[in-house]
C-alpha positions as CSV (number, residue, x, y, z in Angstrom):
1,X,-9.9,113.7,-87.6
2,X,-8.8,113.9,-91.2
3,X,-6.1,116.5,-90.2
4,X,-4.9,114.0,-87.6
5,X,-4.7,111.2,-90.1
6,X,-2.4,113.4,-92.3
7,X,-0.3,114.2,-89.2
8,X,0.0,110.4,-88.6
9,X,1.7,109.9,-91.9
10,X,4.2,112.7,-91.2
11,X,4.9,111.3,-87.8
12,X,5.4,107.8,-89.2
13,X,8.3,109.1,-91.3
14,X,10.1,111.0,-88.5
15,X,9.4,108.9,-85.5
16,X,12.0,106.2,-85.2
17,X,10.4,104.4,-82.3
18,X,7.2,103.5,-84.2
19,X,6.1,99.9,-84.5
20,X,6.0,98.5,-88.0
21,X,5.4,95.1,-89.5
22,X,4.2,93.7,-92.9
23,X,2.7,90.4,-93.9
24,X,3.1,89.5,-97.5
25,X,3.5,92.5,-99.9
26,X,4.5,95.8,-98.5
27,X,1.6,98.2,-98.8
28,X,0.9,101.9,-98.3
29,X,-1.1,103.0,-95.2
30,X,-3.3,105.0,-97.6
31,X,-3.5,102.5,-100.4
32,X,-5.9,104.2,-102.9
33,X,-3.2,106.4,-104.5
34,X,-0.7,103.5,-104.4
35,X,-3.1,101.2,-106.3
36,X,-3.1,103.3,-109.4
37,X,0.6,103.7,-109.4
38,X,1.5,100.1,-108.8
39,X,-1.0,98.6,-111.2
40,X,-2.5,96.4,-108.4
41,X,-6.0,97.0,-109.7
42,X,-8.9,99.4,-110.2
43,X,-10.5,101.0,-107.3
44,X,-14.3,100.4,-107.1
45,X,-15.4,102.0,-103.9
46,X,-13.8,104.1,-101.1
47,X,-15.1,105.7,-98.0
48,X,-14.5,106.5,-94.3
49,X,-16.5,106.9,-91.1
50,X,-15.9,107.8,-87.5
51,X,-17.1,104.8,-85.5
52,X,-16.3,106.8,-82.3
53,X,-14.7,110.1,-81.4
54,X,-11.3,108.3,-81.2
55,X,-11.8,105.5,-83.8
56,X,-11.7,106.2,-87.5
57,X,-12.3,103.6,-90.2
58,X,-11.6,104.1,-93.9
59,X,-11.6,101.6,-96.8
60,X,-10.9,101.0,-100.4
61,X,-12.4,98.1,-102.5
62,X,-10.4,97.2,-105.6
63,X,-10.1,94.3,-108.1
64,X,-6.9,92.5,-108.8
65,X,-6.2,90.1,-111.7
66,X,-3.7,87.3,-111.3
67,X,-3.9,83.5,-111.0
68,X,-7.4,84.2,-109.9
69,X,-9.6,87.3,-110.0
70,X,-9.9,88.9,-106.6
71,X,-12.1,91.5,-105.1
72,X,-10.1,92.9,-102.2
73,X,-10.9,95.4,-99.4
74,X,-8.2,97.5,-97.7
75,X,-9.3,98.6,-94.2
76,X,-7.5,101.3,-92.4
77,X,-8.2,101.6,-88.7
78,X,-6.9,104.6,-86.7
79,X,-7.4,105.1,-83.0
80,X,-6.1,108.1,-81.2
81,X,-4.9,106.0,-78.2
82,X,-2.1,103.6,-77.6
83,X,-4.1,100.3,-77.5
84,X,-4.9,97.2,-79.4
85,X,-7.6,97.6,-82.1
86,X,-10.4,95.3,-83.1
87,X,-13.0,95.4,-85.8
88,X,-15.7,92.8,-86.6
89,X,-18.4,92.1,-89.2
90,X,-21.7,90.4,-89.0
91,X,-24.3,89.9,-91.7
92,X,-27.5,92.0,-91.6
93,X,-30.8,90.6,-90.2
94,X,-29.1,88.2,-87.8
95,X,-30.7,87.2,-84.5
96,X,-27.3,87.4,-82.8
97,X,-26.2,90.4,-80.7
98,X,-23.0,91.7,-79.2
99,X,-19.9,89.9,-80.5
100,X,-21.6,86.5,-81.1
101,X,-21.2,85.0,-84.5
102,X,-19.0,87.9,-85.7
103,X,-15.9,87.8,-87.9
104,X,-13.0,89.7,-86.3
105,X,-9.7,91.2,-87.3
106,X,-7.6,92.1,-84.2
107,X,-4.4,94.1,-84.2
108,X,-2.0,94.0,-81.2
109,X,1.0,96.3,-80.8
110,X,4.0,95.1,-78.8
111,X,6.0,98.0,-77.3
112,X,8.8,95.7,-76.2
113,X,9.5,94.0,-79.5
114,X,8.4,96.9,-81.6
115,X,6.1,94.8,-83.7
116,X,2.5,94.6,-84.6
117,X,0.4,91.5,-85.4
118,X,-3.0,91.1,-86.9
119,X,-5.1,87.9,-86.4
120,X,-8.2,86.5,-88.1
121,X,-10.7,85.5,-85.5
122,X,-14.3,84.5,-84.9
123,X,-16.7,84.6,-81.9
124,X,-18.7,81.4,-81.8
125,X,-22.1,81.0,-80.2
126,X,-20.6,78.7,-77.6
127,X,-18.7,81.7,-76.1
128,X,-21.9,83.8,-76.3
129,X,-19.8,86.8,-77.3
130,X,-18.4,87.3,-73.8
131,X,-14.9,86.0,-74.3
132,X,-11.9,86.6,-76.6
133,X,-12.7,85.7,-80.2
134,X,-11.0,82.5,-81.3
135,X,-8.4,82.2,-84.0
136,X,-10.0,81.0,-87.2
137,X,-7.5,78.3,-87.5
138,X,-8.4,76.9,-84.1
139,X,-12.0,76.2,-85.1
140,X,-11.4,74.7,-88.6
141,X,-11.3,78.0,-90.5
142,X,-8.4,79.7,-92.3
143,X,-6.2,82.7,-91.8
144,X,-7.4,84.9,-94.7
145,X,-5.4,88.1,-94.1
146,X,-3.6,88.9,-97.3
147,X,-1.3,91.5,-95.8
148,X,-1.1,94.2,-93.2
149,X,1.0,97.2,-92.1
150,X,0.7,99.3,-89.1
151,X,2.5,101.4,-86.4
152,X,1.9,103.0,-83.0
153,X,3.3,106.2,-81.5
154,X,2.8,107.8,-78.1
155,X,4.4,111.2,-78.6
156,X,3.4,114.0,-79.3
157,X,0.0,112.4,-79.7
158,X,-1.0,108.8,-79.1
159,X,-2.0,107.1,-82.3
160,X,-2.4,103.4,-83.3
161,X,-3.1,102.6,-86.9
162,X,-3.2,99.6,-89.2
163,X,-4.2,98.8,-92.8
164,X,-5.4,95.2,-93.5
165,X,-6.1,93.5,-96.8
166,X,-8.5,90.7,-97.2
167,X,-10.9,89.4,-99.9
168,X,-14.5,90.5,-99.8
169,X,-15.5,86.9,-99.9
170,X,-12.7,84.7,-98.5
171,X,-14.5,81.5,-99.1
172,X,-14.1,80.5,-95.5
173,X,-17.6,79.3,-94.5
174,X,-16.5,78.3,-91.0
175,X,-15.0,81.5,-89.6
176,X,-15.5,84.4,-92.0
177,X,-18.4,86.5,-93.3
178,X,-18.4,87.9,-96.8
179,X,-18.4,91.7,-97.0
180,X,-21.5,92.4,-99.1
181,X,-23.4,95.3,-100.7
182,X,-25.7,97.0,-98.3
183,X,-25.4,97.8,-94.6
184,X,-23.4,95.5,-92.4
185,X,-23.2,95.4,-88.7
186,X,-19.7,96.6,-87.8
187,X,-18.4,96.0,-84.3
188,X,-15.4,98.0,-83.0
189,X,-13.3,97.9,-79.9
190,X,-9.9,98.9,-78.6
191,X,-7.9,98.2,-75.5
192,X,-9.2,99.2,-72.1
193,X,-7.5,102.5,-71.3
194,X,-8.0,101.8,-67.5
195,X,-5.9,98.6,-67.8
196,X,-2.3,98.4,-66.8
197,X,-1.4,97.7,-70.5
198,X,-4.1,98.7,-73.1
199,X,-1.9,97.0,-75.7
200,X,-2.4,93.6,-74.2
201,X,-5.4,91.8,-75.7
202,X,-7.9,91.5,-72.9
203,X,-11.4,92.7,-72.0
204,X,-12.1,96.1,-73.7
205,X,-14.3,97.5,-70.9
206,X,-16.5,100.3,-72.1
207,X,-14.4,100.9,-75.2
208,X,-16.6,99.2,-77.8
209,X,-19.6,99.8,-80.0
210,X,-21.6,98.9,-83.1
211,X,-22.6,100.8,-86.2
212,X,-24.1,100.0,-89.6
213,X,-21.7,100.6,-92.5
214,X,-22.2,100.2,-96.2
215,X,-18.8,99.5,-97.8
216,X,-20.2,99.8,-101.3
217,X,-20.9,103.6,-101.2
218,X,-18.3,106.2,-102.0
219,X,-18.3,108.2,-98.8
220,X,-15.5,110.6,-98.3
221,X,-16.3,111.0,-94.6
222,X,-19.2,110.5,-92.3
223,X,-19.3,111.4,-88.6
224,X,-20.9,109.1,-86.1
């Protein structure tokens, strides 16, 4: 999988038809090296894990000084398919299951407009985790995505990837969970490959799962 991730970077340079979009500051898809060079802050933790055979998660936690001191996590999601990508977080020792009461970041790629968009969402108990997570802003929360950058290619190998920056603790008590030390319940999903358009945000079918992840350990790689 790591060899494929390196290949993705090379393809991103040479493939003109890739999708790309940034929100806020432009950022590197592999931000760790860039943080040192740009003076954005000091890296505290970094790691990666295969959530599924086709779904790779890597992360960097760093501090940034400015108008306010921020602890930020950069999440890079890479799926070896052409499909939307979702990741969610839930605090440990919860009585909820499935998607219920989970904090989501969902990335949708648009092949027509050649754009990518990331939304901050939450699955409320009312939906019982069986419907599309709601936009944070629609339930009294906030859009707390600092920035994102991503692309999708279909040739020679299908790859969808995105890097998203958010604070560890956004302060949004309505629709976000803080990312804390210790194991957290991470929920992943991507577009249904049996659907007419896996890039259209809709029911994921069997392409989903859960795994415990500790973001505060320096893991270079861990297979599922």
